[in-house]
C-alpha positions, 0 to 999 in steps of 0.5 A, spaced: 661 874 599 669 875 600 671 881 595 677 881 591 684 883 594 687 887 589 692 893 589 689 899 586 694 899 581 693 892 579 689 891 572 682 888 573 681 881 572 677 878 567 673 872 569 666 869 573 663 873 578 665 872 585 663 866 589 664 862 582 671 862 581 674 854 580 681 851 579 680 851 571 678 859 571 685 860 576 689 855 571 687 860 565 689 866 569 695 870 566 702 869 569 703 876 570 707 877 577 701 877 581 699 871 586 692 869 585 688 864 590 681 861 590 677 860 597 670 858 597 669 860 589 672 867 591 678 870 587 683 873 592 689 877 589 696 880 592 702 883 589 709 880 590 712 880 597 718 885 599 725 883 600 724 881 608 718 877 606 723 873 601 728 873 606 724 869 611 722 864 606 729 863 605 730 862 612 724 857 613 728 853 607 734 853 611 732 851 618 726 847 616 726 844 609 733 842 608 733 839 615 727 835 613 730 833 606 736 831 610 732 826 615 727 824 610 721 827 613 718 829 607 717 835 602 717 842 603 715 847 597 714 855 597 710 860 593 708 860 588 705 853 588 698 851 587 695 847 593 688 844 592 684 842 598 677 842 600 674 850 599 681 852 596 682 851 589 687 853 589 691 857 595 699 859 594 702 859 601 708 862 603 711 855 605 708 848 605 710 841 608 708 834 606 710 828 610 713 823 607 707 818 608 703 823 605 707 824 599 701 821 594 698 828 594 703 831 590 702 830 583 701 833 576 704 839 578 700 841 584 699 839 591 692 835 591 690 834 598 691 837 605 699 838 607 701 837 614 704 844 615 702 851 612 706 857 614 704 864 612 708 870 612 704 877 614 705 883 609 702 890 610 696 889 606 695 881 608 694 881 615 686 880 615 687 875 609 692 871 613 689 871 620 682 871 618 680 868 611 686 863 610 686 861 617 678 859 617 679 856 610 685 852 613 681 850 619 675 847 614 680 844 610 683 840 616 690 843 615 693 840 622 698 845 623 698 852 621 703 858 623 703 865 622 710 869 622 709 877 623 715 880 620 714 887 624 714 884 631 719 878 629 714 873 632 710 866 630 703 864 632 702 857 632 695 853 631 694 846 632 688 843 629 683 842 635 677 839 631 674 839 624 674 846 622 677 849 629 684 851 631 686 851 638 688 858 641 695 861 638 701 859 642 706 865 641 713 865 640 719 870 639 726 872 640 730 866 643 724 861 643 724 855 639 718 851 636 718 844 634 712 842 629 709 835 630 710 833 623 717 835 623 719 831 630 727 832 629 727 839 627 728 845 632 726 852 629 729 858 633 724 864 632 730 869 632 734 865 626 728 867 621 730 874 621 737 875 623 742 878 618 736 881 613 739 887 609 733 890 609 728 888 615 722 893 612 716 889 613 
């Protein structure tokens, strides 16, 4: 059973035993600055991200979300946001995109269904969580496209769903490489642009 991901200085979280957490339990958690997620009934908790992490999120908005909106391709959201899909009750990805044709899953303050693209940005204490726990959960939920950005190496690993519960091997992008996501056919992202100009590039 997965254990609670929590910093040593964080307070204890009251609630049901691991493996029995639900969306209703999650909704009852305090708004205390921590990021809470429930995967397969287990509660995971992380602290607020650093400034470089947030810089990359803003870059994703600039280079993916705004062009997507301008072209009428769909809707982008950033954490904190509740995404509820099979096995995830909920998760709060760093960046989520929902195609226009899939917009019916956005209602009652949450995304209640499988988005078309999820992007996570690694933090020093979240690498295993994002590359193993979340990747497995997103594959089982059949998220079509998943990407992981590593601020330490200035790289992006891209995963396309190969079969239910399974992603293809990672495609690795860095530097001047460009990527075009399937759900964003008119939008090109240059990897170096995600990191350029950050005042403090400390991961």
